[in-house]
N, C-alpha and C positions, 0 to 999 in steps of 0.2 A: 710817327712815333706813338700815337695813340693805339694803333693796331698792335704794336709790339707789347704794350703794357697790359692790354686786355687778356691775351693768353697767359701772361705771367700771373695775373691775379687769379684767373680760373685754375691755373696749375697749383697755385698756393692754396686755394680753397680745397681742391681735391686732396692735397697732401695733408692739410689740417683735418679734413673729414676722415681720412684714413686712420688718424690717431684717435679719433673719437669713436671708439667701439661702443657697442651697446652696454657693456659692463661699466665703462668709464662714464658714459652718459648717465646711467642710473645712479652711480656713485656720486657724481657731481650734483645731480638733482636732489638726491636724498640729503646730502650735506647742506645744500642751500635751503631746503625745507626745514631743517632743524634749527637754523639760525634765524634770528629776528633783528629787525631794525638796522642799525649802523653796522653791526658785525656781518650781517647777511650781505649788505651792499659792498663792504670791503672784500668779502669772499668772492663775490661776482666779479668785481673789478680786478682782483689779483688773478683770477682764472682767465679773464679776457686778456689781461696783459701777457700772461704766459702763452696764450694762443697766438699772439702777435698781430700783425696787420690783418684787418678783416675779421678779427675775433669777435667784435660786437655783433656783426651780422650773423656770423656762424652760431654764436651762442643764442641769438634770438631764434634762428631757424631750427637748430638742432636740439637745443636744450629747453626752449620755450621761455627764456628769460626776457623780461621787459627791457628794451633798449634805454628807456628813460631812467630806470633804476640802475642800470649799468653805468650810465653817464654820471649819475649822482654819486655812485660809488667811486668812479674814477676821480671825480672832483675831490671827494673826501680823502682819497689816497694821495693825490698830488699836493693838495693844500694842507694835508695833515690836520684837518678839522673834522669834527663830527657834526653832521646836520641833525638837529633835534627834530623828532617826530612830534606832531601836534595832535595826538590822539584825543586829547580832551576837547578839542574844537570840532571833532567829528560827531556824527550821530544826532539823535533827537535830543533836543533840550528838554529839561524838566518842565512840568506844567506851571511851576511857579515863575519861570522865565516868561512864558507866554501870557500868563494872567497874574500880574504882580500883587493884586489885592486878594487873591484866592485864599491864602492862609488866614488872613484877618477875617474874611467873610465866613470861613468855616468855623473859626473860633467864636464869632458872634452867634452863629446858629447853635453850636454844640455846648457852649459854656453854661447857659441857663439849665440845661438838661443833664449836666455832668454830676456824678455822685462819687464820693470817696469810698474806698473799700470799707465795708461795714466792720470788718475785723480790725481795721487800722494797722494791718501788718505791712501793707505796701503803700507807697505814695501814688499809686496809679489812680487815674480817674476813669470811671466806667460810665458809659452812656447807654441810654435805652433806645437810641436811634440806630438804624442800619445805615450803611453807606448809601444805599439806594434812596432812603428818605432824606439824607443830607443833600444828595444830588438834586432831588426834586425841590427841596426848600431853597437851594441856591438859585434854581431857575425861577421859582415863584417870588421869593422875598428879595433877592439881590439882582434880579433881572439879567441873569446870564442866559445866553442862548444854548440850546441843547447841543449843537454841533461844536461849540467852543469849549465846553466843559470836558474834562477827562472822564473816562468810563468809571463804573462802579468800583472795580478792583483798584484803580489808581487812587480813588478817593479813600478807600479803605486803608491803603498804604500811607496816605498823607495823614489820616487820623491816627494811625499807629505812631508815625514820626512825631506828631504833636503830643503824644503821651496819653491819648484816649484809647481805651480798650472797648471793643464792640462785644461786650459780654453782659449777661444779666447781672444785676446787682444782687449780691447774696445777702439774705437776711440773717441776722444773728440767731442762732438757735439757743433759746433759753431753756435751762433745765427746770422743769416744773415738778414739784413734789406732789405725788399723788396722795390724796387724803385717805383713800382706801387702799389697803395693802393688795398687791397683786396676788393672783391665785398661786403662782409659783412660790412666792415668799411664804405664803400661809402653809403650803405643803412642806416646804423646806424647814420651817420652824418646828414642825411636829416631829 
């Protein structure tokens, strides 16, 4: 009995492969590439369901689709539930997660050297330190290790998030009255 089922499966695969022409393959692959998340998984599952028995393996071989994604889509289709993607749990965590006291330590270093805008037009605080200097002071004063700390650009971003701007403090320009008239005004008055 097993011998009779093997040729039937291979015959079924050959007939399914015949229907998957290059045009249909490219159409299905481009449609799947345009969809994201649950909608993509449902599309894969519906396509495999239409291919019939052996469709998962055929879709994996011929279309390059992941069998695990197809199974998840089949589960979503049969159970009529949407599996939530946990994108926020992926990737690198922010440096504040690795070093919980980093923000407070940066504030301790920067706060005594912060200046308010001289024109008082903005509530921003300006500091005369560079991000590289803040990083070296974190190593020297707060006993952080060089390999544990984020790089200069990340510290610059953290300083901007905290409301500090790494710019020179502008001095107010006072208008001074000249005691002697300028040559232009003397020639103009004549």
